[in-house]
NUGU-816291 format. One record per residue: residue number from 1; residue in one letter; x, y, z of N, C-alpha, C in turn. Coordinates in nm, 2 decimals, always signed. Atoms other than C-alpha are relative to their C-alpha. Example, Ala and Ser with C-alpha at 12.3 -4.5 7.8 and 13.67 -1.06 7.14 Angstrom:
2
{pt 1 'a' {+0.09 -0.12 +0.00} {+1.23 -0.45 +0.78} {+0.09 +0.12 +0.00}};
{pt 2 's' {-0.09 -0.11 +0.00} {+1.37 -0.11 +0.71} {-0.08 +0.11 +0.08}};
***
This chain:
109
{pt 1 'x' {-0.02 -0.14 -0.02} {+0.04 -2.24 -0.76} {-0.09 +0.07 -0.11}};
{pt 2 'x' {+0.08 -0.08 +0.09} {-0.20 -1.98 -0.92} {+0.09 +0.09 -0.07}};
{pt 3 'x' {-0.08 -0.10 +0.07} {-0.05 -1.78 -1.19} {-0.08 +0.13 -0.02}};
{pt 4 'x' {+0.06 -0.13 +0.02} {-0.12 -1.41 -1.19} {+0.02 +0.04 -0.14}};
{pt 5 'x' {+0.00 -0.03 +0.14} {-0.20 -1.27 -1.53} {+0.11 +0.11 -0.03}};
{pt 6 'x' {-0.09 -0.11 +0.03} {+0.04 -0.97 -1.49} {+0.14 -0.03 +0.06}};
{pt 7 'x' {-0.13 +0.03 -0.07} {+0.33 -1.15 -1.31} {+0.06 -0.13 -0.06}};
{pt 8 'x' {-0.06 +0.11 +0.05} {+0.58 -1.39 -1.45} {+0.00 -0.12 +0.10}};
{pt 9 'x' {+0.00 +0.11 -0.10} {+0.58 -1.74 -1.29} {+0.12 +0.00 +0.09}};
{pt 10 'x' {-0.12 -0.01 -0.08} {+0.94 -1.69 -1.17} {-0.02 +0.10 +0.12}};
{pt 11 'x' {+0.02 -0.10 -0.10} {+0.85 -1.37 -0.99} {-0.11 -0.04 +0.10}};
{pt 12 'x' {+0.11 +0.05 -0.09} {+0.53 -1.52 -0.85} {+0.06 -0.10 +0.10}};
{pt 13 'x' {-0.06 +0.10 -0.09} {+0.73 -1.81 -0.70} {+0.08 +0.07 +0.10}};
{pt 14 'x' {-0.08 -0.08 -0.10} {+0.97 -1.56 -0.54} {-0.09 +0.07 +0.10}};
{pt 15 'x' {+0.10 -0.07 -0.09} {+0.67 -1.36 -0.40} {-0.05 -0.10 +0.11}};
{pt 16 'x' {+0.06 +0.10 -0.09} {+0.52 -1.68 -0.25} {+0.11 -0.04 +0.10}};
{pt 17 'x' {-0.11 +0.04 -0.09} {+0.86 -1.78 -0.10} {+0.02 +0.11 +0.10}};
{pt 18 'x' {-0.02 -0.11 -0.09} {+0.91 -1.44 +0.05} {-0.11 +0.01 +0.11}};
{pt 19 'x' {+0.11 +0.00 -0.10} {+0.56 -1.45 +0.21} {+0.01 -0.11 +0.10}};
{pt 20 'x' {-0.02 +0.11 -0.09} {+0.63 -1.79 +0.35} {+0.10 +0.02 +0.11}};
{pt 21 'x' {-0.11 -0.03 -0.09} {+0.94 -1.66 +0.51} {-0.03 +0.12 +0.10}};
{pt 22 'x' {+0.03 -0.12 -0.08} {+0.77 -1.35 +0.65} {-0.06 -0.04 +0.14}};
{pt 23 'x' {+0.05 +0.04 -0.14} {+0.70 -1.37 +1.03} {-0.15 +0.04 +0.00}};
{pt 24 'x' {+0.15 -0.02 -0.01} {+0.33 -1.38 +1.13} {-0.03 +0.14 +0.05}};
{pt 25 'x' {+0.02 -0.14 -0.04} {+0.36 -1.04 +1.31} {+0.00 +0.10 -0.11}};
{pt 26 'x' {-0.02 -0.09 +0.11} {+0.47 -0.88 +0.99} {-0.12 -0.01 -0.10}};
{pt 27 'x' {+0.12 +0.02 +0.08} {+0.18 -1.04 +0.79} {-0.12 +0.07 +0.06}};
{pt 28 'x' {+0.11 -0.07 -0.07} {-0.07 -0.91 +1.05} {+0.01 +0.15 -0.01}};
{pt 29 'x' {-0.02 -0.14 +0.02} {+0.08 -0.57 +1.03} {-0.04 +0.05 -0.14}};
{pt 30 'x' {+0.03 -0.03 +0.14} {+0.05 -0.57 +0.65} {-0.15 +0.00 -0.02}};
{pt 31 'x' {+0.15 +0.01 +0.01} {-0.32 -0.68 +0.67} {-0.06 +0.12 +0.07}};
{pt 32 'x' {+0.05 -0.12 -0.08} {-0.38 -0.40 +0.93} {+0.01 +0.12 -0.09}};
{pt 33 'x' {-0.02 -0.12 +0.09} {-0.23 -0.14 +0.69} {-0.09 +0.00 -0.12}};
{pt 34 'x' {+0.09 +0.01 +0.11} {-0.44 -0.27 +0.40} {-0.14 +0.03 +0.04}};
{pt 35 'x' {+0.13 -0.04 -0.05} {-0.75 -0.25 +0.61} {-0.02 +0.15 +0.02}};
{pt 36 'x' {+0.00 -0.14 -0.02} {-0.67 +0.10 +0.71} {-0.01 +0.08 -0.13}};
{pt 37 'x' {+0.00 -0.06 +0.13} {-0.61 +0.20 +0.35} {-0.14 -0.01 -0.06}};
{pt 38 'x' {+0.14 +0.02 +0.06} {-0.95 +0.05 +0.24} {-0.10 +0.09 +0.07}};
{pt 39 'x' {+0.09 -0.09 -0.08} {-1.13 +0.24 +0.52} {+0.02 +0.14 -0.04}};
{pt 40 'x' {-0.03 -0.14 +0.04} {-0.96 +0.57 +0.42} {-0.06 +0.02 -0.14}};
{pt 41 'x' {+0.05 -0.01 +0.14} {-1.05 +0.51 +0.05} {-0.15 +0.01 +0.00}};
{pt 42 'x' {+0.14 +0.00 -0.01} {-1.41 +0.43 +0.14} {-0.05 +0.13 +0.06}};
{pt 43 'x' {+0.04 -0.12 -0.07} {-1.44 +0.73 +0.37} {+0.02 +0.12 -0.10}};
{pt 44 'x' {-0.02 -0.10 +0.10} {-1.29 +0.95 +0.09} {-0.12 +0.00 -0.10}};
{pt 45 'x' {+0.11 +0.01 +0.09} {-1.56 +0.82 -0.15} {-0.13 +0.05 +0.06}};
{pt 46 'x' {+0.12 -0.05 -0.06} {-1.83 +0.89 +0.10} {+0.00 +0.16 +0.01}};
{pt 47 'x' {-0.01 -0.15 -0.01} {-1.70 +1.25 +0.15} {-0.03 +0.06 -0.14}};
{pt 48 'x' {+0.03 -0.05 +0.13} {-1.72 +1.30 -0.23} {-0.15 -0.01 -0.03}};
{pt 49 'x' {+0.14 +0.02 +0.02} {-2.08 +1.16 -0.24} {-0.09 +0.08 +0.09}};
{pt 50 'x' {+0.08 -0.08 -0.10} {-2.20 +1.35 +0.07} {+0.08 +0.11 +0.05}};
{pt 51 'x' {-0.09 -0.11 -0.05} {-2.00 +1.67 +0.09} {-0.05 +0.08 +0.12}};
{pt 52 'x' {+0.05 -0.08 -0.12} {-2.23 +1.83 +0.35} {+0.00 -0.09 +0.12}};
{pt 53 'x' {+0.01 +0.09 -0.11} {-2.21 +1.53 +0.58} {+0.11 +0.03 +0.10}};
{pt 54 'x' {-0.09 -0.01 -0.11} {-2.05 +1.56 +0.92} {+0.07 -0.13 +0.03}};
{pt 55 'x' {-0.07 +0.12 -0.03} {-1.82 +1.31 +1.08} {-0.09 -0.11 +0.05}};
{pt 56 'x' {+0.09 +0.11 -0.05} {-2.10 +1.12 +1.26} {-0.07 -0.07 -0.12}};
{pt 57 'x' {+0.07 +0.06 +0.12} {-2.30 +1.07 +0.93} {+0.10 -0.08 -0.08}};
{pt 58 'x' {-0.10 +0.07 +0.08} {-1.98 +0.97 +0.74} {+0.03 -0.13 +0.07}};
{pt 59 'x' {-0.03 +0.12 -0.07} {-1.89 +0.72 +1.01} {-0.12 -0.10 -0.01}};
{pt 60 'x' {+0.12 +0.09 +0.01} {-2.25 +0.58 +1.00} {-0.01 -0.06 -0.13}};
{pt 61 'x' {+0.01 +0.05 +0.13} {-2.24 +0.55 +0.63} {+0.12 -0.10 -0.03}};
{pt 62 'x' {-0.11 +0.09 +0.01} {-1.90 +0.38 +0.65} {-0.03 -0.13 +0.07}};
{pt 63 'x' {+0.05 +0.12 -0.06} {-2.05 +0.13 +0.89} {-0.09 -0.08 -0.09}};
{pt 64 'x' {+0.08 +0.07 +0.10} {-2.31 +0.05 +0.63} {+0.08 -0.07 -0.10}};
{pt 65 'x' {-0.09 +0.06 +0.10} {-2.04 -0.02 +0.38} {+0.07 -0.12 +0.05}};
{pt 66 'x' {-0.09 +0.11 -0.05} {-1.82 -0.23 +0.60} {-0.08 -0.12 +0.07}};
{pt 67 'x' {+0.08 +0.11 -0.07} {-2.09 -0.42 +0.80} {-0.12 -0.04 -0.07}};
{pt 68 'x' {+0.13 +0.03 +0.06} {-2.39 -0.41 +0.58} {-0.10 +0.08 +0.07}};
{pt 69 'x' {+0.10 -0.08 -0.06} {-2.70 -0.20 +0.65} {-0.07 -0.07 +0.12}};
{pt 70 'x' {+0.07 +0.07 -0.11} {-2.87 -0.46 +0.87} {+0.09 +0.00 +0.13}};
{pt 71 'x' {-0.08 +0.01 -0.12} {-2.58 -0.52 +1.11} {+0.04 +0.14 +0.05}};
{pt 72 'x' {-0.03 -0.14 -0.04} {-2.48 -0.15 +1.11} {-0.12 +0.06 +0.07}};
{pt 73 'x' {+0.12 -0.06 -0.07} {-2.84 -0.06 +1.20} {-0.02 -0.06 +0.14}};
{pt 74 'x' {+0.01 +0.06 -0.13} {-2.84 -0.31 +1.49} {+0.11 +0.06 +0.09}};
{pt 75 'x' {-0.11 -0.05 -0.08} {-2.50 -0.18 +1.61} {-0.01 +0.15 +0.03}};
{pt 76 'x' {-0.01 -0.15 -0.01} {-2.54 +0.20 +1.55} {-0.13 +0.07 -0.01}};
{pt 77 'x' {+0.13 -0.07 +0.02} {-2.91 +0.27 +1.51} {-0.04 +0.01 -0.14}};
{pt 78 'x' {+0.05 -0.01 +0.14} {-3.11 +0.36 +1.20} {+0.09 +0.07 -0.09}};
{pt 79 'x' {-0.09 -0.06 +0.09} {-2.94 +0.45 +0.89} {-0.02 +0.15 -0.02}};
{pt 80 'x' {+0.01 -0.14 +0.02} {-2.87 +0.81 +0.80} {-0.06 +0.02 -0.14}};
{pt 81 'x' {+0.06 -0.03 +0.13} {-3.08 +0.96 +0.52} {+0.03 +0.15 -0.03}};
{pt 82 'x' {-0.01 -0.13 +0.04} {-3.02 +1.27 +0.32} {-0.14 +0.06 +0.00}};
{pt 83 'x' {+0.14 -0.07 +0.00} {-3.30 +1.53 +0.30} {-0.08 -0.05 -0.12}};
{pt 84 'x' {+0.08 +0.05 +0.12} {-3.39 +1.40 -0.05} {-0.05 -0.14 +0.03}};
{pt 85 'x' {+0.05 +0.14 -0.03} {-3.40 +1.04 +0.08} {-0.11 +0.01 +0.10}};
{pt 86 'x' {+0.10 -0.02 -0.10} {-3.61 +1.16 +0.38} {-0.13 +0.04 -0.07}};
{pt 87 'x' {+0.12 -0.04 +0.07} {-3.85 +1.33 +0.14} {-0.07 -0.11 -0.07}};
{pt 88 'x' {+0.06 +0.11 +0.08} {-3.89 +1.02 -0.07} {-0.06 -0.10 +0.10}};
{pt 89 'x' {+0.05 +0.10 -0.11} {-3.93 +0.80 +0.25} {-0.14 +0.05 +0.05}};
{pt 90 'x' {+0.12 -0.06 -0.06} {-4.20 +1.04 +0.39} {-0.10 +0.03 -0.11}};
{pt 91 'x' {+0.09 -0.03 +0.11} {-4.35 +1.09 +0.05} {-0.06 +0.14 +0.00}};
{pt 92 'x' {+0.03 -0.14 +0.00} {-4.35 +1.47 +0.08} {+0.09 +0.07 -0.10}};
{pt 93 'x' {-0.09 -0.08 +0.09} {-4.21 +1.73 -0.16} {+0.12 +0.04 +0.07}};
{pt 94 'x' {-0.13 -0.04 -0.05} {-3.85 +1.80 -0.11} {+0.00 +0.15 +0.05}};
{pt 95 'x' {+0.00 -0.15 -0.03} {-3.92 +2.18 -0.11} {-0.07 +0.02 +0.14}};
{pt 96 'x' {+0.07 -0.01 -0.13} {-4.16 +2.12 +0.19} {+0.10 -0.02 +0.12}};
{pt 97 'x' {-0.10 +0.03 -0.10} {-3.87 +1.96 +0.39} {+0.10 +0.12 +0.02}};
{pt 98 'x' {-0.09 -0.11 -0.01} {-3.64 +2.25 +0.31} {-0.06 +0.11 +0.08}};
{pt 99 'x' {+0.07 -0.11 -0.07} {-3.90 +2.50 +0.43} {-0.01 -0.03 +0.15}};
{pt 100 'x' {+0.01 +0.04 -0.14} {-3.95 +2.31 +0.75} {+0.14 +0.01 +0.07}};
{pt 101 'x' {-0.14 +0.00 -0.06} {-3.57 +2.27 +0.81} {+0.04 +0.15 +0.02}};
{pt 102 'x' {-0.05 -0.14 -0.02} {-3.51 +2.64 +0.75} {-0.08 +0.07 +0.11}};
{pt 103 'x' {+0.08 -0.06 -0.11} {-3.79 +2.73 +0.99} {+0.04 -0.06 +0.14}};
{pt 104 'x' {-0.04 +0.06 -0.12} {-3.62 +2.51 +1.25} {-0.09 -0.11 +0.05}};
{pt 105 'x' {+0.10 +0.10 -0.04} {-3.90 +2.25 +1.26} {+0.06 -0.14 -0.04}};
{pt 106 'x' {-0.05 +0.13 +0.03} {-3.82 +1.88 +1.27} {-0.11 -0.07 -0.09}};
{pt 107 'x' {+0.10 +0.06 +0.09} {-4.00 +1.72 +0.97} {-0.04 -0.14 +0.04}};
{pt 108 'x' {+0.03 +0.14 -0.04} {-3.99 +1.37 +1.12} {+0.02 -0.02 +0.15}};
{pt 109 'x' {-0.03 +0.01 -0.14} {-4.03 +1.39 +1.50} {+0.01 -0.14 +0.05}};
***
Protein backbone atom coordinates (compact mmCIF):
# COMPACT_ATOMS: atom_id res chain seq x y z
CA UNK A 1 0.00 0.00 0.00
CA UNK A 2 1.32 3.46 -0.89
CA UNK A 3 1.56 5.83 2.02
CA UNK A 4 0.32 9.34 1.38
CA UNK A 5 2.53 12.00 2.96
CA UNK A 6 -0.35 13.88 4.56
CA UNK A 7 -2.47 10.90 5.65
CA UNK A 8 -1.89 8.53 8.52
CA UNK A 9 -1.55 4.85 7.54
CA UNK A 10 -4.69 3.97 9.53
CA UNK A 11 -6.81 6.52 7.67
CA UNK A 12 -5.31 5.50 4.34
CA UNK A 13 -6.24 1.85 5.00
CA UNK A 14 -9.78 2.98 5.82
CA UNK A 15 -9.97 5.02 2.58
CA UNK A 16 -8.78 2.07 0.51
CA UNK A 17 -11.28 -0.24 2.18
CA UNK A 18 -14.13 2.20 1.58
CA UNK A 19 -13.19 2.53 -2.10
CA UNK A 20 -13.10 -1.25 -2.44
CA UNK A 21 -16.62 -1.42 -1.04
CA UNK A 22 -17.90 1.38 -3.27
CA UNK A 23 -20.05 0.14 -6.18
CA UNK A 24 -18.68 0.63 -9.68
CA UNK A 25 -21.48 3.02 -10.66
CA UNK A 26 -20.54 5.31 -7.76
CA UNK A 27 -16.85 5.28 -8.73
CA UNK A 28 -17.78 6.19 -12.31
CA UNK A 29 -19.97 9.00 -11.03
CA UNK A 30 -17.10 10.35 -8.89
CA UNK A 31 -14.72 10.24 -11.86
CA UNK A 32 -17.30 12.05 -13.98
CA UNK A 33 -17.66 14.77 -11.36
CA UNK A 34 -13.86 15.16 -11.13
CA UNK A 35 -13.62 15.46 -14.92
CA UNK A 36 -16.33 18.11 -14.95
CA UNK A 37 -14.52 20.05 -12.22
CA UNK A 38 -11.22 19.91 -14.13
CA UNK A 39 -12.93 21.19 -17.29
CA UNK A 40 -14.58 24.05 -15.37
CA UNK A 41 -11.28 25.03 -13.75
CA UNK A 42 -9.48 24.92 -17.11
CA UNK A 43 -12.22 27.01 -18.73
CA UNK A 44 -12.03 29.52 -15.89
CA UNK A 45 -8.28 29.84 -16.42
CA UNK A 46 -8.82 30.37 -20.15
CA UNK A 47 -11.40 33.09 -19.44
CA UNK A 48 -8.84 34.88 -17.27
CA UNK A 49 -6.11 34.60 -19.92
CA UNK A 50 -8.39 35.55 -22.83
CA UNK A 51 -11.04 37.89 -21.40
CA UNK A 52 -12.20 39.05 -24.85
CA UNK A 53 -12.68 35.49 -26.17
CA UNK A 54 -16.16 34.27 -26.99
CA UNK A 55 -17.54 30.80 -26.25
CA UNK A 56 -16.31 29.31 -29.55
CA UNK A 57 -12.73 30.46 -29.00
CA UNK A 58 -12.74 29.34 -25.37
CA UNK A 59 -14.05 25.89 -26.31
CA UNK A 60 -11.40 25.57 -29.03
CA UNK A 61 -8.65 26.55 -26.59
CA UNK A 62 -10.08 24.06 -24.08
CA UNK A 63 -9.85 21.36 -26.75
CA UNK A 64 -6.16 22.27 -27.20
CA UNK A 65 -5.61 21.76 -23.48
CA UNK A 66 -7.56 18.52 -23.19
CA UNK A 67 -6.64 16.85 -26.48
CA UNK A 68 -3.38 18.51 -27.39
CA UNK A 69 -3.03 20.95 -30.29
CA UNK A 70 -2.50 18.29 -32.98
CA UNK A 71 -5.58 16.19 -32.22
CA UNK A 72 -7.70 19.27 -31.48
CA UNK A 73 -6.64 20.71 -34.82
CA UNK A 74 -7.65 17.54 -36.64
CA UNK A 75 -10.97 17.38 -34.81
CA UNK A 76 -11.94 21.08 -34.74
CA UNK A 77 -9.83 22.84 -37.37
CA UNK A 78 -6.92 25.24 -37.01
CA UNK A 79 -6.08 26.67 -33.63
CA UNK A 80 -7.40 30.05 -32.58
CA UNK A 81 -4.91 32.90 -32.47
CA UNK A 82 -5.17 36.23 -30.73
CA UNK A 83 -4.55 39.31 -32.83
CA UNK A 84 -1.04 39.56 -31.32
CA UNK A 85 -0.33 35.92 -32.20
CA UNK A 86 -1.67 36.55 -35.72
CA UNK A 87 0.61 39.58 -36.12
CA UNK A 88 3.60 37.51 -35.06
CA UNK A 89 2.60 34.65 -37.39
CA UNK A 90 2.10 36.96 -40.36
CA UNK A 91 5.16 39.03 -39.40
CA UNK A 92 3.32 42.33 -39.62
CA UNK A 93 3.11 45.10 -37.02
CA UNK A 94 0.30 44.66 -34.55
CA UNK A 95 -0.88 48.22 -35.19
CA UNK A 96 -1.43 47.34 -38.87
CA UNK A 97 -3.72 44.48 -37.92
CA UNK A 98 -5.70 46.71 -35.57
CA UNK A 99 -6.17 49.28 -38.35
CA UNK A 100 -7.30 46.57 -40.79
CA UNK A 101 -9.69 45.07 -38.23
CA UNK A 102 -11.17 48.49 -37.39
CA UNK A 103 -11.69 49.17 -41.08
CA UNK A 104 -13.55 45.86 -41.39
CA UNK A 105 -10.88 44.20 -43.54
CA UNK A 106 -9.79 40.62 -43.04
CA UNK A 107 -6.00 40.68 -42.50
CA UNK A 108 -5.63 37.01 -43.41
CA UNK A 109 -8.19 36.00 -46.06
